[in-house]
N, C-alpha and C positions, 0 to 999 in steps of 0.2 A: 141344540137351541129348540126349544118348543115353541110350535105356533099355536096361535088361538084362532086365527082366521083361516078359512079355505085358501088354497093356492092351485093355480092350475099346472097341470102336468108340465106343459112348456115352460112355465116359469121356474118350475122345481129342476127340471133338466139343465136350464140355463144356468142356474145357480149351482148346481152339481159340477158341471163341466168347467165353470168359470173358477172354482175353487180347486179342481183337479185336472191339470192339463191332460190332454190325450198323448200317447206315444205316437212315434212316427208313422207306423204302419197304420194306426186308426185315423190319423190326419189324412193319408193319402186316400183312404177308403171314403172319408167324408168328401174329399174332392170329386171323387168319382159320382157320389150321390148328389152333389150339388150342381152337377153340369147342367142338368136339365133346368133347373130353376134360373142359373146364371145365363145360359145360353139363350133362353126363350122356348116357346111352346113348337114354334114352327122349325126351328133348328134342331130341337130335341126330337122331333117327329121324323126328321131325315137324318138323324144320327143312327147309325148300324152298330159301331161299338165303341166302347170307350174303357180304358184302362191306363193305370199310372205304373210308372216303373223308374225310380231313382229321381223322382221329382219332376218327370217329364210326362205329360198327358198325352196319351195317343188316342186321337178321333178319327173314325172313319164315317163317311156320310154317303147316302144313296143319289145325291143330287150334285152335281158339279157346281152349280151356282152358289148352294149354300156352302159348299167347300171352298170356294173362293172367297165368299163373304167372312167365313171363320178365320181363313188364312189372313185377310186384311186387320181383322179385328182381334186377333190372338193375344197382342200385349194387352189390351184392355180387359179380355176375359180373364187372364192370368191374375191381374190386379183384383177383379172383382172376386174370384174364387179365393184368393189369398185373404182379401178383407172378410168374406163370410166365415173362414176357418179361424181368423185372428193369428195366423201365423203364415211364413213363407213356406209353403209346402210345394206350390207347383212353380217351376223354375221357368218351363217354356211349354207350349202346345205344339205337337207335331200333327199336321192335317194330312189325312190319308184319303 
């Protein structure tokens, strides 16, 4: 389809990925990238390590208070991550 008006790169990428679903590994990588955005600036600043294996997101923190807060909010964070990815990629969060 040919466009006659300019379009932003963000809109173009959204359209591209909407038409072509990502593979499982790409979706898991996207979940790790979105962690800072979903968790918030303060929590992201206290995050030491984030990785995902088999649908389980492992997160470690430098602050025990932040660790406790994330532990209590983990179901909400899973729902927010999956909503941003538009697929059920993250099944649970393990807080370390």
